[in-house]
C-alpha positions in Angstrom: 1.5 26.6 37.8 -1.0 29.4 38.2 -4.7 28.8 38.8 -5.5 30.0 35.3 -2.9 27.7 33.8 -4.3 24.8 36.0 -7.8 25.4 34.7 -6.6 25.6 31.1 -4.7 22.4 31.5 -7.6 20.7 33.1 -9.7 21.5 30.1 -7.1 19.9 27.7 -6.8 16.9 29.9 -10.5 16.4 30.0 -10.6 16.9 26.2 -8.0 14.3 25.6 -9.9 11.7 27.7 -13.2 12.6 25.9 -11.5 12.3 22.5 -10.1 8.9 23.3 -13.4 7.6 24.8 -15.5 8.9 21.9 -13.0 7.5 19.5 -13.3 4.0 21.0 -17.0 4.0 21.4 -17.6 5.4 17.9 -15.1 3.1 16.2 -16.7 0.2 18.0 -20.1 1.2 16.8 -18.8 1.4 13.2 -17.0 -2.0 13.2 -19.9 -3.7 15.0 -22.4 -2.2 12.5 -24.3 -0.5 15.3 -24.0 -3.6 17.6 -25.3 -6.1 15.0 -21.9 -7.7 14.5 -20.1 -9.4 17.5 -16.3 -8.7 17.6 -14.1 -11.3 19.4 -10.4 -11.0 20.2 -9.3 -14.5 19.5 -6.1 -16.3 20.6 -5.7 -20.0 19.8 -3.0 -22.6 19.2 -3.1 -23.2 15.5 -2.4 -26.4 13.6 1.3 -25.4 13.3 1.6 -25.4 17.1 2.0 -21.6 17.3 -0.4 -19.2 19.0 -2.3 -17.0 16.6 -4.2 -13.7 17.2 -7.2 -12.5 15.2 -10.3 -10.4 15.3 -13.4 -12.4 14.5 -16.5 -10.5 13.1 -19.7 -12.5 13.5 -22.9 -11.1 12.2 -25.9 -11.6 14.6 -27.9 -13.4 12.0 -25.5 -16.3 11.4 -26.3 -19.7 12.8 -25.7 -23.4 12.2 -29.0 -23.4 10.4 -28.1 -20.4 8.3 -24.3 -20.7 7.6 -22.6 -17.8 6.0 -19.6 -17.3 3.7 -16.4 -16.4 5.5 -13.3 -14.4 4.5 -9.8 -14.4 6.1 -8.1 -11.0 5.7 -4.5 -10.2 6.3 -2.2 -7.2 6.7 1.2 -6.8 5.1 4.7 -7.1 6.4 5.5 -4.9 9.5 1.8 -4.3 10.3 -1.0 -5.9 12.3 -4.6 -7.1 12.1 -6.2 -3.6 12.6 -4.5 -2.5 9.3 -7.3 -4.3 7.5 -10.1 -2.3 9.2 -11.4 -0.8 5.9 -11.9 -4.4 4.6 -13.3 -6.1 7.6 -15.7 -3.3 8.3 -17.2 -3.4 4.8 -17.2 -7.2 4.6 -18.9 -7.5 8.0 -21.5 -4.9 6.9 -22.3 -7.2 4.0 -23.0 -10.2 6.3 -19.8 -12.2 5.9 -18.0 -13.9 8.8 -14.6 -12.2 8.8 -11.4 -13.2 10.5 -8.7 -10.5 10.5 -5.4 -12.1 11.5 -2.1 -11.1 12.9 0.3 -13.1 10.7 3.0 -15.0 12.6 5.6 -12.5 13.9 3.1 -9.6 13.9 0.8 -8.1 16.5 -0.1 -10.6 19.2 0.7 -13.8 17.2 3.8 -15.9 18.0 7.1 -14.8 16.5 8.0 -15.9 13.0 10.9 -18.3 12.8 13.4 -17.1 10.2 13.2 -19.1 7.0 9.8 -20.6 7.8 7.5 -17.9 6.4 5.4 -20.4 4.4 4.5 -22.5 7.5 0.8 -22.4 7.9 0.6 -19.9 5.1 2.3 -17.4 7.6 -0.7 -18.1 9.7 -3.4 -17.5 7.0 -4.0 -21.2 6.2 -4.1 -22.0 9.9 -6.8 -19.4 10.2 -8.7 -20.9 7.2 -8.7 -24.3 9.0 -10.1 -22.6 12.1 -12.9 -20.7 10.4 -13.9 -23.7 8.3 -14.7 -25.6 11.5 -17.1 -22.9 12.8 -20.6 -24.2 12.8 -22.1 -21.0 11.3 -19.6 -20.9 8.4 -20.4 -22.4 5.0 -17.2 -24.4 4.3 -17.8 -24.3 0.6 -17.7 -20.5 0.5 -14.4 -19.4 2.1 -12.3 -16.6 0.7 -8.9 -15.2 1.5 -7.4 -11.8 0.8 -4.3 -10.0 2.0 -2.3 -6.8 1.2 1.3 -7.1 0.2 2.9 -9.9 2.1 -0.6 -10.8 3.3 -1.2 -11.6 -0.4 1.9 -13.7 -0.4 0.4 -15.5 2.6 -2.7 -16.1 0.4 -0.4 -17.6 -2.3 1.2 -19.8 0.4 -2.2 -20.9 1.5 -3.4 -21.8 -2.0 -0.3 -24.0 -2.3 -1.2 -25.8 1.0 -4.8 -26.0 0.0 -3.9 -27.7 -3.2 -2.2 -30.5 -1.2 -5.1 -30.9 1.2 -7.4 -33.9 1.0 -10.4 -31.5 1.1 -9.5 -28.0 -0.3 -11.1 -25.2 1.7 -10.4 -22.0 -0.2 -13.0 -21.0 -2.8 -11.8 -17.6 -3.8 -8.6 -15.5 -3.6 -8.1 -11.7 -3.9 -4.5 -10.6 -4.0 -3.9 -6.9 -3.1 -0.6 -5.4 -4.2 1.4 -8.6 -4.7 1.9 -10.7 -7.8 0.1 -14.0 -8.4 2.1 -17.1 -9.0 2.7 -17.2 -12.7 5.1 -20.1 -13.4 5.9 -23.5 -12.0 9.3 -24.8 -10.8 10.3 -25.4 -14.4 9.5 -21.8 -15.4 6.5 -22.7 -17.5 3.3 -20.7 -17.1 0.8 -22.3 -14.8 -2.5 -21.9 -13.0 -2.0 -22.8 -9.3 -5.4 -21.3 -8.5 -7.3 -24.0 -10.4 -11.1 -23.4 -10.4 -10.9 -20.8 -7.5 -12.1 -17.3 -8.4 -9.0 -15.2 -8.3 -8.5 -11.5 -8.6 -5.7 -8.9 -8.2 -5.8 -5.3 -7.1 -2.7 -3.7 -8.5 -1.1 -0.4 -7.7 0.4 1.3 -10.8 3.0 2.9 -8.6 3.8 -0.2 -6.5 7.2 0.2 -4.8 7.8 -3.6 -4.9 5.8 -5.7 -7.2 4.3 -6.0 -10.8 7.5 -5.7 -12.8 8.9 -8.1 -15.4 12.6 -8.9 -15.3 15.3 -10.1 -17.7 17.6 -13.1 -17.0 20.0 -10.8 -15.0 17.2 -9.5 -12.7 16.9 -6.1 -14.3 13.4 -4.6 -14.4 12.0 -4.5 -18.0 8.7 -2.8 -17.3 7.4 -0.5 -14.5 4.3 -1.5 -12.6 2.1 0.9 -14.5 2.7 -1.2 -17.6 1.8 -4.4 -15.8 -1.2 -5.3 -17.9 1.0 -5.5 -21.0 3.3 -8.1 -19.5 3.2 -11.8 -20.3 2.7 -12.4 -16.5 -0.5 -10.4 -16.3 -1.8 -11.8 -19.6 -1.1 -15.4 -18.5 -2.9 -14.8 -15.2 -6.0 -13.5 -17.0 -5.8 -16.4 -19.4 -5.9 -18.9 -16.5 -2.2 -19.9 -16.8 -2.0 -20.2 -20.5 1.2 -19.2 -22.3 0.3 -15.7 -23.5 2.1 -16.3 -26.8 -0.7 -18.8 -27.6 -3.5 -16.6 -26.6 -5.8 -15.1 -29.2 -6.7 -11.9 -27.4 -5.2 -9.2 -25.1 -7.1 -8.9 -21.8 -7.7 -5.7 -20.0 -7.9 -4.3 -16.5 -11.3 -4.2 -14.8 -12.9 -6.9 -17.0 -14.0 -10.1 -15.4 -13.0 -13.2 -17.4 -14.6 -16.6 -16.8 -13.6 -20.1 -17.9 -14.5 -23.6 -17.2 -11.7 -25.2 -15.1 -12.0 -28.8 -13.9 -15.8 -28.7 -14.5 -16.4 -25.5 -12.6 -16.8 -21.8 -13.7 -13.8 -19.8 -12.5 -13.1 -16.1 -12.9 -10.0 -13.9 -13.2 -9.8 -10.1 -12.9 -7.2 -7.5 -12.4 -8.0 -4.0 -11.3 -5.1 -1.6 -12.0 -5.3 1.6 -9.9 -3.2 4.8 -10.1 -1.9 4.7 -6.5 1.0 3.6 -4.4 1.5 0.3 -2.6 0.6 1.5 1.0 -2.3 3.6 -0.3 -4.3 0.5 -1.2 -5.0 -0.1 2.5 -6.9 3.2 2.7 -8.3 3.4 -0.8 -12.1 3.5 -1.2 -11.7 2.4 -4.8 -9.7 -0.7 -3.7 -12.3 -1.5 -1.0 -15.0 -1.1 -3.6 -13.4 -3.6 -5.9 -12.8 -6.0 -3.0 -16.5 -6.1 -1.9 -17.5 -6.5 -5.6 -15.2 -9.4 -6.0 -16.4 -11.3 -3.1 -20.0 -10.6 -3.9 -19.5 -12.0 -7.3 -17.5 -15.0 -6.0 -19.1 -15.9 -2.7 -22.4 -14.0 -2.7 -22.9 -11.3 -0.1 -25.6 -12.2 2.4 -26.4 -8.5 2.7 -25.4 -7.0 -0.7 -24.6 -3.3 -0.8 -23.3 -1.1 -3.7 -19.5 -0.9 -3.9 -19.6 2.8 -3.1 -21.7 2.3 0.0 -18.8 2.5 2.5 -18.5 3.9 6.0 -15.1 2.5 7.2 -13.9 6.1 6.6 -15.9 7.1 9.7 -13.9 4.6 11.8 -10.7 6.0 10.4 -11.7 9.6 11.4 -12.7 8.4 14.9 -9.5 6.5 15.5 -7.6 9.6 14.3 -9.4 11.6 16.9 -8.2 9.0 19.4 -4.7 9.4 18.2 -4.9 13.2 18.6 -6.4 12.7 22.1 -3.5 10.4 23.0 -1.0 13.1 21.9 -2.8 15.8 23.9 -2.9 13.5 26.9 0.9 13.2 27.0 1.2 16.9 27.5 -1.8 17.6 29.7 -1.3 14.6 32.0 2.4 15.5 32.5 1.4 19.0 33.4 -1.3 17.8 35.7 1.3 15.7 37.6 3.3 18.8 38.3 0.5 19.9 40.7 1.1 16.7 42.8 3.4 16.5 45.8 5.5 13.8 44.1 6.5 15.9 41.2 6.3 19.5 42.6 10.0 19.6 42.6 10.1 19.6 38.8 7.6 22.5 38.4 8.8 26.1 37.9 6.7 29.0 39.1 7.3 31.0 35.9 8.7 29.8 32.6 11.9 31.5 31.4 10.8 34.2 29.0 11.5 33.6 25.3 13.3 36.7 24.0 14.0 37.9 20.5 17.2 36.6 19.0 20.0 38.7 17.7 21.2 38.9 14.1 24.2 36.7 14.9 22.0 34.3 16.8 19.7 34.0 13.8 22.6 33.0 11.6 23.5 30.2 14.1 19.8 29.2 14.3 19.2 29.0 10.6 22.6 27.5 9.9 22.0 24.8 12.5 18.5 23.9 11.1 19.9 23.6 7.5 22.9 21.5 8.6 20.8 19.1 10.7 18.2 18.7 7.9 20.9 18.0 5.3 22.6 15.6 7.6 19.4 13.7 8.4 18.8 13.2 4.6 22.4 12.1 3.8 22.6 9.8 6.8 19.3 8.1 6.0 20.2 7.5 2.4 23.6 6.2 3.3 22.1 3.9 6.0 19.6 2.6 3.5 22.4 1.5 1.2 24.6 -0.1 3.9 24.4 -3.9 3.7 24.8 -4.3 7.5 21.9 -2.0 8.1 19.7 -3.8 5.6 20.6 -7.1 7.3 19.4 -5.7 10.6 16.2 -4.1 9.1 15.1 -7.2 7.2 15.8 -9.6 10.0 18.7 -11.6 8.6 20.7 -10.6 11.7 19.4 -11.7 15.1 19.3 -8.7 17.4 16.4 -10.1 19.5 14.1 -7.0 19.0 12.3 -6.3 15.7 14.6 -5.2 12.9 12.9 -2.0 11.6 13.0 -0.3 15.0 16.7 -1.1 15.1 17.2 0.5 11.7 15.2 3.7 12.6 16.8 3.7 16.0 20.3 3.6 14.6 19.5 6.5 12.2 17.9 8.4 15.1 21.0 7.9 17.3 23.4 9.0 14.6 21.4 12.2 14.2 21.2 12.6 18.0 25.0 12.5 18.2 25.3 14.9 15.3 22.9 17.3 17.1 25.0 17.0 20.2 28.1 17.9 18.3 26.4 20.9 16.7 25.2 22.1 20.2 28.7 21.9 21.6 30.2 23.8 18.8 27.3 26.4 19.0 27.9 26.8 22.7 31.7 27.2 22.5 31.7 29.6 19.6 28.5 31.5 20.2 26.5 30.7 23.3 29.1 31.0 26.0 30.3 34.3 24.6 26.7 35.6 24.5 26.2 34.7 28.2 24.2 31.5 27.8 23.8 29.8 31.2 23.5 26.0 30.8 21.9 25.7 34.3 19.3 28.5 33.6 18.2 26.9 30.3 17.9 23.4 31.8 20.9 21.7 30.3 22.3 21.1 33.8 19.1 20.7 35.9 20.7 18.9 38.8 20.5 15.2 39.6 17.3 15.5 41.7 15.3 17.3 39.0 16.8 15.0 36.3 15.6 11.9 38.2 12.2 13.4 39.0 11.8 14.2 35.3 12.6 10.7 34.2 10.0 9.3 36.8 7.5 11.8 35.5 8.0 10.7 31.9 7.7 7.0 32.9 4.5 7.7 34.9 2.9 9.5 31.9 3.9 6.6 29.5 2.3 4.0 31.8 -0.8 6.0 32.3 -1.2 6.7 28.5 -0.9 3.1 27.5 -3.0 2.0 30.5 -5.9 3.9 28.8 -5.1 2.2 25.5 -5.3 -1.2 27.1 -8.6 -0.4 29.0 -10.3 0.9 25.8 -9.0 -2.0 23.8 -10.4 -4.4 26.3 -13.9 -2.9 26.2 -14.2 -1.8 22.6 -11.6 -3.8 20.6 -10.2 -0.7 18.9 -7.0 1.2 18.9 -5.9 4.8 18.0 -4.6 5.0 14.4 -4.4 6.9 11.1 -3.2 4.9 8.1 0.4 3.9 9.0 0.5 5.4 12.5 -1.0 3.3 15.3 -1.1 3.2 19.1 -2.3 -0.2 20.2 -2.4 -2.7 23.0 0.4 -5.3 22.9 1.7 -8.5 24.5 4.0 -8.1 27.5 7.1 -9.3 25.7 7.0 -6.2 23.6 8.1 -4.3 26.7 11.4 -6.3 26.8 11.9 -5.7 23.1 11.3 -1.9 23.6 13.8 -1.7 26.4 16.5 -3.2 24.1 16.2 -0.5 21.4 15.1 2.4 23.8 18.7 3.7 24.3 19.0 4.4 20.6 15.8 6.6 20.6 16.9 8.2 23.9 20.1 9.5 22.3 18.0 11.3 19.6 15.0 12.5 21.5 17.0 13.8 24.5 19.4 15.7 22.2 16.5 16.9 20.1 14.6 18.2 23.1 17.7 20.0 24.5 18.3 21.6 21.1 14.7 22.7 20.6 14.3 24.2 24.1 17.7 25.1 25.5 19.5 26.3 22.4 16.8 27.3 19.9 13.9 28.8 22.0 13.2 32.5 21.3 10.6 34.6 19.6 10.3 35.3 15.9 8.3 38.4 15.0 7.6 38.7 18.7 5.9 35.2 18.9 7.2 32.0 20.4 4.8 29.8 18.5 6.4 30.8 15.2 9.7 29.5 16.5 8.0 26.3 17.7 6.3 25.8 14.3 9.6 26.2 12.5 11.4 23.7 14.7 8.5 21.2 14.2 8.9 21.7 10.4 12.6 21.3 10.4 12.4 18.3 12.7 10.5 16.6 9.8 12.1 18.4 6.9 14.7 15.7 6.0 12.1 12.9 5.8 9.7 15.2 3.9 12.4 15.9 1.3 13.1 12.2 0.8 9.5 11.3 0.5 8.8 14.1 -2.0 11.9 13.3 -4.0 11.0 9.6 -4.1 7.4 9.9 -5.3 8.1 12.8 -7.7 10.6 10.6 -9.4 8.3 7.6 -9.2 5.3 9.4 -10.8 7.5 10.9 -13.6 9.6 7.9 -14.5 7.5 5.0 -13.3 10.3 3.8 -11.0 11.7 4.8 -7.6 15.0 6.5 -7.2 17.8 4.1 -8.2 19.5 2.8 -5.0 16.8 4.1 -2.7 14.3 1.3 -2.2 10.7 2.0 -1.8 10.4 0.5 1.6 12.8 3.2 3.0 10.5 6.0 1.9 7.4 4.1 3.2 9.1 3.8 6.7 9.3 7.6 6.7 5.6 8.2 6.4 4.9 7.9 10.2 8.3 9.5 11.0 7.3 12.8 9.3 4.3 13.2 11.7 6.0 11.8 14.8 9.0 14.1 14.6 6.8 17.2 14.1 4.5 16.3 17.0 7.5 15.4 19.2 8.8 19.0 18.8 5.5 20.5 19.9 5.2 18.1 22.9 8.8 18.9 23.9 8.2 22.6 23.9 4.9 22.5 25.8 6.4 20.4 28.6 9.6 22.5 28.8 7.6 25.7 29.3 6.2 24.4 32.6 9.4 22.7 33.8 12.5 24.3 32.3 13.7 20.7 32.0 14.3 19.4 28.4 14.9 15.8 29.6 11.3 15.1 30.6 10.0 15.3 27.0 13.2 13.7 25.7 12.5 10.6 27.8 8.7 10.7 27.2 9.0 11.0 23.4 11.7 8.3 23.3 9.5 5.8 25.3 6.3 6.5 23.3 8.0 6.3 19.9 9.9 3.1 20.8 6.8 1.3 21.9 4.9 2.4 18.8 7.8 1.3 16.6 8.2 -2.1 18.3 4.5 -3.0 18.5 3.9 -2.3 14.9 6.7 -4.3 13.5 7.8 -7.9 12.8 9.4 -10.2 15.3 11.6 -13.0 13.9 13.3 -15.8 15.9 16.4 -17.8 14.9 
């Protein structure tokens, strides 16, 4: 590494640290409302006997003499408590006491026993019991809200609250999940009683808000939800809609006397997808309006007065800083005695490709992209793969990382086959030297490379843990999150790591040892193309899914919505992984360093943002 390169790398390393620090400080200032809201990372043994994890937001003005309304908020399946940041930031700004939970099996809460999802309301009702006992909370004004399966947890909690000697829940807001419409006999019912209850409904919801015939076939798409008997019964407080005298509309608050108390019902129908509701300012606006109407905001603000977006921008900066750190810190370690043996004095020059070489290059890219599409679709339709993904098969580690890891490994093996064929039919005849391009680096350099990747991984997550300890924030944008985690997640990660190693090592070798050259005289054009094609398969699937959804009102037949949602972070991760791989290779001529590093980081991200079930 030349002195100039060292100075340049020192700048990027310093920038990455500054981005992560500024991200954490700034995000903390937003979620604490400039220091006027205390944030506590809570762990406690709940009434169900399991340990729960949550973030408690306590405005400075609250006291036993001035108790405030409180709201328990929950993420959806395969997520964690920080996924509700838009809601808890805005609710805390308005003076509510807020508890953002990790449902059982998620984040830092205890694993979820299979078949026991309703226990403790999947954790939500256990959290309600805790918050009701806080001396600065008004127990008569407690609300619950959750997104997707967090809304299902709210439904579970209402059922438990109905059985309680002293009910605790005063209002319920369900986001992107159906209310309970009928009783065990199939008759329309009102399980919510006199509680204020609202629904935020995505018109392009991948899972909910359909009506079905006796055979289970969908009769209406979610964008027609308001016309269904289910929606009309909910807005008529459980009345059979055939007996109703009016048709009720979205966005209108309806009130009725129920058991001697005024209750309200409302449905907001929004032209967006299921996962978008977690990052929708419109949805957040309806949420704060609902609880202001139901519980009374101690510090009322207009629905459009929102600044959670600033936290999202800041945590995105942290995510970018984390990615830069992976490259810059790895490069910095090359200047140390321990890892000097990995460093090369000058990177191998990237030369212009030949016409025949370009045919192999473009042909390989197209084949791998098509294969990634077909293999993912076929895997999504395989019953055994679905059983793994959705947790009905016990593989110890979380199911979704297994599913994505299997897909990754299949593509890694396919990539290896393509590289072997390319070498035998083209590379060897063209004089390709496997040692010179790093495919055969020697055992010492290989081992040092693995140690270097491990050191960078530990250092990167060490920073995440330190900043989480002081500022209670992570690095995230929407569905991509790098966060602190419980120690057992390391064991889960080691179980599925081999699957990701197969892919990312093969991918790094392909990108650097087989496909590195200049296009139009510039290497960065080649890098950009490889980053694009790394993600092209997932991009095509996502675009095809949502183009079909928006045109027809339904997702592609046989390709469930959850499978396209899982690809959202994959699109970004695969593109970034290609760039990280190339940057590290240029300084080491060793494709295995980035292969191990990318595999380790992606595995940890996947495992710590999923659902752990026990059997």
